[in-house]
Structure formats: structure tokens, C-alpha cells
Backbone as CSV, one residue per row, in Angstrom:
resi,resn,N_x,N_y,N_z,CA_x,CA_y,CA_z,C_x,C_y,C_z
1,MET,-6.588,32.998,-33.139,-5.958,32.378,-31.997,-6.946,32.227,-30.840
2,ASN,-7.776,33.263,-30.646,-8.764,33.201,-29.579,-9.777,32.090,-29.820
3,VAL,-10.112,31.877,-31.075,-11.105,30.859,-31.416,-10.548,29.472,-31.122
4,ILE,-9.291,29.239,-31.448,-8.678,27.919,-31.215,-8.622,27.623,-29.719
5,ILE,-8.218,28.600,-28.925,-8.148,28.398,-27.471,-9.545,28.147,-26.914
6,GLU,-10.530,28.880,-27.402,-11.902,28.663,-26.935,-12.413,27.280,-27.341
7,ILE,-12.029,26.821,-28.529,-12.427,25.473,-28.969,-11.765,24.416,-28.082
8,ILE,-10.483,24.597,-27.771,-9.773,23.635,-26.895,-10.417,23.615,-25.514
9,ILE,-10.727,24.790,-24.988,-11.375,24.860,-23.674,-12.753,24.203,-23.731
10,SER,-13.485,24.432,-24.806,-14.817,23.819,-24.953,-14.721,22.303,-25.039
11,ILE,-13.718,21.805,-25.781,-13.525,20.348,-25.893,-13.176,19.757,-24.528
12,MET,-12.320,20.451,-23.767,-11.970,19.963,-22.424,-13.201,19.922,-21.526
13,ILE,-14.049,20.941,-21.635,-15.276,20.961,-20.828,-16.204,19.824,-21.235
14,LEU,-16.358,19.595,-22.535,-17.233,18.511,-23.007,-16.702,17.137,-22.585
15,ILE,-15.396,16.934,-22.754,-14.823,15.636,-22.352,-14.953,15.444,-20.844
16,GLY,-14.653,16.493,-20.077,-14.780,16.397,-18.616,-16.199,16.115,-18.185
17,ALA,-17.150,16.798,-18.803,-18.559,16.577,-18.452,-19.008,15.181,-18.853
18,SER,-18.573,14.724,-20.039,-18.974,13.377,-20.471,-18.345,12.305,-19.576
19,LEU,-17.097,12.499,-19.144,-16.492,11.533,-18.213,-17.235,11.519,-16.883
20,SER,-17.654,12.662,-16.418,-18.423,12.711,-15.169,-19.773,12.030,-15.329
21,ILE,-20.401,12.209,-16.496,-21.680,11.524,-16.762,-21.462,10.014,-16.833
22,LEU,-20.378,9.588,-17.499,-20.064,8.148,-17.553,-19.822,7.587,-16.149
23,ALA,-19.166,8.351,-15.307,-18.944,7.901,-13.930,-20.266,7.741,-13.203
24,ALA,-21.171,8.675,-13.397,-22.484,8.578,-12.747,-23.252,7.368,-13.253
25,ILE,-23.207,7.126,-14.556,-23.875,5.946,-15.121,-23.226,4.665,-14.588
26,GLY,-21.892,4.664,-14.493,-21.188,3.488,-13.975,-21.549,3.190,-12.538
27,VAL,-21.696,4.228,-11.731,-22.076,4.025,-10.330,-23.471,3.413,-10.244
28,ILE,-24.337,3.774,-11.159,-25.708,3.246,-11.135,-25.773,1.838,-11.734
29,ARG,-25.076,1.587,-12.825,-25.276,0.372,-13.607,-24.328,-0.779,-13.277
30,LEU,-23.174,-0.522,-12.782,-22.207,-1.610,-12.576,-22.652,-2.527,-11.441
31,PRO,-22.218,-3.820,-11.474,-22.837,-4.834,-10.616,-22.416,-4.844,-9.143
32,ASP,-21.216,-4.432,-8.817,-20.808,-4.556,-7.415,-20.051,-3.312,-6.952
33,VAL,-19.750,-3.308,-5.678,-19.100,-2.150,-5.052,-17.749,-1.855,-5.685
34,TYR,-17.015,-2.892,-6.007,-15.649,-2.728,-6.490,-15.612,-2.027,-7.845
35,THR,-16.437,-2.461,-8.765,-16.453,-1.828,-10.085,-17.082,-0.439,-10.020
36,ARG,-18.022,-0.241,-9.121,-18.628,1.092,-8.978,-17.610,2.109,-8.466
37,THR,-16.874,1.733,-7.441,-15.878,2.686,-6.923,-14.762,2.918,-7.933
38,HIS,-14.437,1.900,-8.706,-13.425,2.073,-9.750,-13.911,3.075,-10.796
39,ALA,-15.140,2.908,-11.238,-15.697,3.827,-12.241,-15.776,5.248,-11.693
40,ALA,-16.246,5.374,-10.474,-16.373,6.709,-9.883,-15.007,7.348,-9.677
41,GLY,-14.058,6.575,-9.236,-12.733,7.127,-8.960,-12.001,7.565,-10.207
42,ILE,-11.915,6.684,-11.191,-11.154,6.993,-12.407,-11.845,8.079,-13.229
43,SER,-13.109,7.887,-13.526,-13.814,8.834,-14.404,-13.947,10.203,-13.763
44,ASN,-14.292,10.237,-12.499,-14.425,11.534,-11.847,-13.082,12.235,-11.715
45,THR,-12.033,11.486,-11.465,-10.721,12.119,-11.361,-10.377,12.834,-12.659
46,PHE,-10.496,12.140,-13.768,-10.139,12.762,-15.046,-11.181,13.780,-15.497
47,GLY,-12.450,13.483,-15.258,-13.507,14.414,-15.668,-13.417,15.738,-14.932
48,VAL,-13.331,15.680,-13.623,-13.244,16.907,-12.829,-11.935,17.633,-13.116
49,SER,-10.850,16.889,-13.303,-9.568,17.526,-13.615,-9.635,18.276,-14.940
50,LEU,-10.246,17.672,-15.954,-10.385,18.374,-17.238,-11.247,19.625,-17.096
51,LEU,-12.311,19.534,-16.335,-13.144,20.720,-16.107,-12.348,21.827,-15.408
52,LEU,-11.547,21.437,-14.427,-10.761,22.448,-13.714,-9.643,23.019,-14.588
53,PHE,-9.009,22.167,-15.413,-8.004,22.691,-16.350,-8.645,23.662,-17.345
54,ALA,-9.847,23.338,-17.803,-10.561,24.248,-18.714,-10.860,25.573,-18.017
55,THR,-11.193,25.509,-16.728,-11.445,26.734,-15.966,-10.188,27.587,-15.864
56,VAL,-9.041,26.943,-15.557,-7.768,27.670,-15.482,-7.450,28.302,-16.832
57,GLY,-7.615,27.538,-17.901,-7.338,28.058,-19.244,-8.247,29.216,-19.609
58,TYR,-9.513,29.105,-19.258,-10.463,30.176,-19.592,-10.095,31.476,-18.881
59,PHE,-9.850,31.396,-17.570,-9.535,32.619,-16.825,-8.180,33.192,-17.239
60,PHE,-7.236,32.335,-17.565,-5.931,32.818,-18.024,-6.069,33.495,-19.388
61,HIS,-6.867,32.889,-20.268,-7.075,33.438,-21.616,-7.880,34.740,-21.588
62,SER,-8.853,34.826,-20.696,-9.700,36.029,-20.642,-8.990,37.210,-19.996
63,GLY,-7.803,36.978,-19.437,-7.030,38.072,-18.861,-7.285,38.307,-17.393
64,GLU,-8.033,37.455,-16.749,-8.287,37.629,-15.316,-7.149,37.081,-14.462
65,GLY,-6.193,36.449,-15.066,-5.019,35.981,-14.336,-5.017,34.476,-14.098
66,PHE,-3.930,34.078,-13.491,-3.689,32.662,-13.211,-4.191,32.351,-11.810
67,ASN,-4.989,31.320,-11.657,-5.563,30.978,-10.360,-4.889,29.711,-9.829
68,ALA,-4.048,29.884,-8.825,-3.310,28.753,-8.253,-4.215,27.854,-7.421
69,ARG,-5.297,28.394,-6.909,-6.208,27.581,-6.095,-6.817,26.440,-6.904
70,VAL,-7.106,26.701,-8.142,-7.689,25.663,-8.999,-6.664,24.559,-9.238
71,LEU,-5.404,24.942,-9.449,-4.358,23.921,-9.627,-4.161,23.103,-8.352
72,LEU,-4.251,23.756,-7.206,-4.175,23.013,-5.942,-5.366,22.065,-5.793
73,ALA,-6.532,22.487,-6.251,-7.711,21.606,-6.214,-7.493,20.386,-7.105
74,ILE,-6.904,20.609,-8.293,-6.610,19.486,-9.200,-5.630,18.523,-8.536
75,LEU,-4.578,19.072,-7.930,-3.595,18.233,-7.236,-4.258,17.451,-6.102
76,PHE,-5.114,18.123,-5.355,-5.818,17.469,-4.257,-6.689,16.323,-4.766
77,ILE,-7.381,16.547,-5.864,-8.234,15.493,-6.440,-7.383,14.322,-6.917
78,TYR,-6.262,14.614,-7.574,-5.384,13.539,-8.047,-4.819,12.715,-6.890
79,LEU,-4.594,13.353,-5.764,-4.030,12.620,-4.627,-5.080,11.859,-3.827
80,THR,-6.236,12.448,-3.632,-7.195,11.839,-2.704,-8.151,10.837,-3.335
81,THR,-8.565,11.054,-4.565,-9.569,10.166,-5.166,-9.070,8.733,-5.327
82,PRO,-7.874,8.480,-5.856,-7.421,7.083,-5.957,-7.236,6.418,-4.596
83,ILE,-6.750,7.183,-3.630,-6.558,6.614,-2.290,-7.903,6.268,-1.667
84,ALA,-8.866,7.169,-1.804,-10.198,6.908,-1.248,-10.840,5.693,-1.914
85,SER,-10.727,5.598,-3.239,-11.291,4.436,-3.950,-10.637,3.143,-3.481
86,HIS,-9.331,3.182,-3.343,-8.613,1.984,-2.892,-9.058,1.578,-1.490
87,LEU,-9.146,2.532,-0.583,-9.529,2.203,0.790,-10.977,1.719,0.883
88,ILE,-11.855,2.291,0.082,-13.249,1.818,0.071,-13.303,0.374,-0.426
89,ASN,-12.586,0.081,-1.508,-12.563,-1.291,-2.032,-11.931,-2.257,-1.040
90,ARG,-10.876,-1.834,-0.410,-10.206,-2.714,0.554,-11.107,-3.001,1.753
91,ALA,-11.771,-1.970,2.252,-12.697,-2.171,3.373,-13.841,-3.091,2.970
92,ALA,-14.342,-2.914,1.759,-15.427,-3.781,1.283,-14.942,-5.224,1.183
93,TYR,-13.743,-5.431,0.667,-13.218,-6.794,0.522,-12.965,-7.429,1.890
94,ASP,-12.390,-6.654,2.797,-12.080,-7.193,4.123,-13.329,-7.518,4.930
95,THR,-14.412,-6.803,4.685,-15.652,-7.106,5.403,-16.473,-8.186,4.723
96,GLY,-16.037,-8.637,3.549,-16.688,-9.763,2.891,-17.807,-9.393,1.941
97,VAL,-17.797,-8.192,1.413,-18.813,-7.811,0.418,-18.595,-8.677,-0.818
98,PRO,-19.638,-9.351,-1.303,-19.445,-10.291,-2.415,-19.102,-9.588,-3.729
99,LEU,-18.351,-10.307,-4.552,-18.014,-9.824,-5.892,-19.152,-10.138,-6.849
100,ALA,-19.124,-9.493,-8.008,-20.104,-9.821,-9.047,-19.850,-11.253,-9.520
101,ILE,-20.856,-11.873,-10.093,-20.756,-13.275,-10.508,-19.672,-13.466,-11.557
102,ARG,-19.537,-12.523,-12.460,-18.582,-12.666,-13.561,-17.131,-12.428,-13.134
103,ILE,-16.941,-11.878,-11.982,-15.591,-11.504,-11.560,-14.984,-12.637,-10.740
104,ARG,-13.755,-12.992,-11.073,-13.046,-14.055,-10.375,-12.160,-13.432,-9.294
105,ASP,-12.198,-13.991,-8.100,-11.429,-13.459,-6.972,-10.035,-14.075,-6.972
106,GLN,-9.064,-13.336,-7.450,-7.688,-13.829,-7.492,-6.967,-13.586,-6.171
107,LEU,-7.469,-12.685,-5.387,-6.808,-12.345,-4.131,-7.097,-13.363,-3.035
108,ARG,-8.198,-14.103,-3.162,-8.587,-15.047,-2.118,-7.517,-16.112,-1.885
109,SER,-6.984,-16.684,-2.979,-5.964,-17.728,-2.813,-4.700,-17.151,-2.184
110,VAL,-4.357,-15.940,-2.554,-3.186,-15.291,-1.957,-3.436,-15.030,-0.480
111,LYS,-4.637,-14.566,-0.152,-4.982,-14.304,1.244,-4.977,-15.592,2.060
112,LYS,-5.503,-16.701,1.467,-5.501,-17.977,2.179,-4.077,-18.422,2.476
113,ASP,-3.199,-18.304,1.467,-1.799,-18.665,1.686,-1.176,-17.777,2.749
114,ASP,-1.504,-16.499,2.707,-0.972,-15.559,3.687,-1.476,-15.898,5.085
115,ILE,-2.755,-16.262,5.180,-3.316,-16.637,6.478,-2.650,-17.906,6.994
116,LYS,-2.423,-18.887,6.097,-1.740,-20.117,6.507,-0.334,-19.816,7.003
117,LYS,0.376,-18.956,6.275,1.730,-18.596,6.697,1.710,-17.899,8.048
118,ARG,0.757,-16.995,8.220,0.664,-16.296,9.507,0.359,-17.272,10.634
119,LYS,-0.559,-18.229,10.373,-0.874,-19.221,11.398,0.358,-20.049,11.731
120,ASN,1.108,-20.458,10.694,2.325,-21.232,10.932,3.328,-20.430,11.745
121,VAL,3.466,-19.162,11.426,4.394,-18.313,12.177,3.938,-18.192,13.621
122,ILE,2.635,-18.011,13.823,2.112,-17.895,15.185,2.324,-19.197,15.942
123,ILE,2.072,-20.330,15.281,2.279,-21.631,15.926,3.745,-21.809,16.296
124,LYS,4.648,-21.459,15.374,6.079,-21.581,15.668,6.481,-20.668,16.816
125,GLN,5.934,-19.466,16.850,6.246,-18.559,17.947,5.749,-19.123,19.271
126,GLU,4.551,-19.713,19.265,4.025,-20.324,20.485,4.891,-21.500,20.916
127,GLN,5.322,-22.329,19.947,6.189,-23.456,20.280,7.517,-22.972,20.851
128,LEU,8.087,-21.949,20.238,9.342,-21.398,20.754,9.161,-20.831,22.156
129,GLU,8.036,-20.177,22.387,7.770,-19.615,23.710,7.622,-20.735,24.741
130,ARG,6.900,-21.807,24.367,6.767,-22.944,25.281,8.118,-23.582,25.573
131,ALA,8.922,-23.761,24.515,10.248,-24.356,24.699,11.113,-23.477,25.594
132,ARG,11.024,-22.166,25.416,11.802,-21.253,26.251,11.348,-21.346,27.712
133,GLN,10.028,-21.414,27.932,9.518,-21.531,29.291,9.951,-22.853,29.922
134,GLU,9.881,-23.940,29.146,10.314,-25.239,29.666,11.797,-25.210,30.017
135,ARG,12.601,-24.590,29.141,14.031,-24.491,29.411,14.293,-23.688,30.691
136,GLU,13.571,-22.587,30.861,13.736,-21.786,32.071,13.325,-22.577,33.312
137,GLU,12.227,-23.348,33.201,11.794,-24.168,34.331,12.840,-25.225,34.664
138,LEU,13.402,-25.865,33.621,14.447,-26.862,33.859,15.680,-26.229,34.493
139,GLU,16.069,-25.064,33.995,17.224,-24.382,34.581,16.970,-24.038,36.041
140,GLU,15.766,-23.580,36.337,15.431,-23.248,37.715,15.441,-24.505,38.585
141,GLN,14.884,-25.600,38.027,14.875,-26.856,38.772,16.305,-27.341,39.015
142,LEU,17.148,-27.241,37.986,18.546,-27.635,38.160,19.245,-26.755,39.185
143,ASP,18.947,-25.475,39.168,19.532,-24.582,40.170,19.139,-25.020,41.571
144,TRP,17.851,-25.353,41.743,17.404,-25.793,43.061,18.068,-27.113,43.447
145,GLU,18.165,-28.033,42.462,18.819,-29.311,42.756,20.282,-29.096,43.120
146,LEU,20.956,-28.223,42.374,22.353,-27.929,42.704,22.466,-27.291,44.077
147,ARG,21.553,-26.399,44.393,21.565,-25.789,45.724,21.358,-26.858,46.792
148,ASP,20.385,-27.762,46.533,20.137,-28.832,47.498,21.369,-29.713,47.646
149,GLU,22.007,-30.064,46.502,23.220,-30.884,46.568,24.329,-30.149,47.305
150,LYS,24.488,-28.870,47.041,25.519,-28.099,47.733,25.226,-28.024,49.223
151,ILE,23.955,-27.854,49.544,23.588,-27.826,50.964,23.898,-29.171,51.605
152,GLU,23.548,-30.262,50.898,23.843,-31.595,51.433,25.349,-31.796,51.566
153,GLU,26.112,-31.381,50.537,27.572,-31.507,50.613,28.121,-30.675,51.762
154,ARG,27.620,-29.462,51.905,28.079,-28.600,52.986,27.761,-29.234,54.334
155,GLU,26.540,-29.790,54.458,26.165,-30.445,55.712,27.065,-31.643,55.981
156,GLU,27.361,-32.414,54.904,28.258,-33.559,55.075,29.647,-33.090,55.502
157,LEU,30.142,-32.047,54.847,31.455,-31.516,55.222,31.448,-30.976,56.648
158,GLU,30.368,-30.312,57.034,30.265,-29.819,58.407,30.233,-30.981,59.391
159,ASP,29.497,-32.055,59.037,29.467,-33.241,59.904,30.865,-33.839,60.043
160,ILE,31.573,-33.936,58.909,32.941,-34.485,58.952,33.834,-33.594,59.803
161,ALA,33.697,-32.276,59.630,34.510,-31.346,60.423,34.177,-31.476,61.903
162,ARG,32.896,-31.617,62.241,32.503,-31.794,63.644,33.087,-33.081,64.215
163,GLU,33.002,-34.140,63.408,33.554,-35.418,63.870,35.054,-35.294,64.124
164,LYS,35.758,-34.612,63.219,37.197,-34.431,63.408,37.481,-33.613,64.657
165,GLU,36.683,-32.554,64.837,36.870,-31.744,66.043,36.627,-32.577,67.290
166,GLU,35.565,-33.369,67.237,35.249,-34.207,68.399,36.374,-35.199,68.663
167,THR,36.882,-35.799,67.579,37.986,-36.748,67.789,39.223,-36.032,68.304
168,LEU,39.478,-34.824,67.786,40.621,-34.062,68.292,40.424,-33.699,69.753
169,ILE,39.220,-33.279,70.076,38.940,-32.934,71.470,39.096,-34.164,72.346
170,GLU,38.591,-35.297,71.867,38.732,-36.531,72.640,40.199,-36.905,72.794
171,LEU,40.927,-36.777,71.666,42.353,-37.097,71.739,43.071,-36.155,72.691
172,GLU,42.744,-34.883,72.617,43.369,-33.923,73.523,42.995,-34.227,74.961
173,SER,41.738,-34.544,75.166,41.316,-34.850,76.536,41.970,-36.143,77.013
174,ASP,42.084,-37.128,76.113,42.768,-38.359,76.486,44.241,-38.078,76.774
175,ASP,44.840,-37.259,75.887,46.251,-36.904,76.094,46.422,-36.124,77.386
176,SER,45.525,-35.197,77.630,45.651,-34.402,78.856,45.419,-35.279,80.083
177,GLU,44.515,-36.222,80.023,44.290,-37.137,81.140,45.530,-37.993,81.370
178,GLN,46.071,-38.430,80.236,47.257,-39.263,80.353,48.433,-38.444,80.897
179,GLU,48.536,-37.208,80.466,49.595,-36.343,80.996,49.401,-36.116,82.483
180,ILE,48.155,-35.920,82.874,47.868,-35.719,84.292,48.253,-36.974,85.077
181,ILE,47.899,-38.092,84.501,48.247,-39.349,85.167,49.764,-39.483,85.260
182,GLU,50.453,-39.149,84.179,51.917,-39.241,84.185,52.515,-38.248,85.171
183,LEU,51.946,-37.040,85.203,52.445,-36.041,86.153,52.204,-36.504,87.586
184,ASP,51.061,-37.073,87.803,50.764,-37.583,89.130,51.745,-38.686,89.511
185,GLU,52.055,-39.529,88.562,52.997,-40.612,88.825,54.389,-40.053,89.095
186,GLU,54.766,-39.037,88.343,56.082,-38.419,88.550,56.159,-37.773,89.924
187,GLU,55.089,-37.131,90.337,55.077,-36.493,91.641,55.169,-37.553,92.741
188,LYS,54.500,-38.639,92.515,54.569,-39.720,93.496,55.990,-40.262,93.573
189,ASP,56.601,-40.380,92.393,57.966,-40.886,92.358,58.912,-39.912,93.066
190,LYS,58.686,-38.683,92.934,59.538,-37.682,93.551,59.349,-37.696,95.058
191,LYS,58.199,-37.897,95.501,57.927,-37.926,96.923,58.542,-39.159,97.548
192,GLU,58.629,-40.121,96.877,59.155,-41.347,97.443,60.603,-41.275,97.424
């Protein structure tokens, strides 16, 4: 039983080491950044993980106990290596690092369409903003025109009211003059 476990651990170590060597060769030999980071990310993730699993198995089998730190290291590698590879590739693509000659860029057409859509959305937003500003300006202008019309109407109504008051005052003054004249005539008649 001990021999079988040692053989399994040895095979895991050999496979892990060979995957790490393949990753190193891939980083040196592959043509562009994208394939290099892919090789380094995938091969190193599995290679280092197999080496660490072999380490856990060896220490568990030898009776030294179970080491949780190694399992946490494996989990950490599984979580961080693919994310790091993805972000490195994305940064390289966004900054315009060229692809290898044999590789066809399928993302470019999607990005162009996305850029066109974004430009159209931005243009529509600008048009809507301009239309909203024009509408607000028209509303403000109409408010001022209505205020001016109301002021003119109020002034006209005030003029009409003044004219009526003046005519009433004139009529009252004419009536009072006429009453005075009539009273004077009555007094004269009484005296006579």
C-alpha cells in the first residue's frame, strides 16, 4: 500500500514538474503576449497544483499530519492565476499589443460594433440634451412673453379704469356744478 501511494505521489510530482516545464517553454517559444500568458496561466496552475497536492499527500502519508496551509495555497492559485492571466491579456489587447500573424482577431469586429453603438447612444443623448435645453429656452421665452402680455393687459385695464374714474369724477363734478347752479337758482327764487 505504501508503494502505491508513493508511486501516485511520484507521478503527481512528475506531471506537475513537466507541466511547469511546458509552461516555461511556452512562455519562451510562443509568438505573442496572449498565447504566452495563456500557456503560463493554464500550465502553471495545474502544474503547481499537482505539486502541492503531492506535497499534501506525502506529508499525510508519512504521518506528519494534514497541512491546511498547502490547500489554501492551492485554492489561492486556482483563484488568482486565471484572473491575472485574463487581466494581463485584456490590458495588452486594450493597449493595442499586436496579435501573432496566424491568429485572427474576432473581438475587433465586436468592439467596432460596440464602439459604434456607444457613439450612437452618446449622439442620441447629446441630441436629447439639446432638445431639452431648447424646450426649456422656449418655455422661458413663452413665460416672459406671457408676463409681458399680462403686464400690457394689466396696463390697458389700469388705463381703462383710470379713464372710467376720470369720467366718473368729471360726471360728478359736472353734476355737482349743476346742483350748485340749481341750488343757487332755487335760492334766488326763494329770495324773490
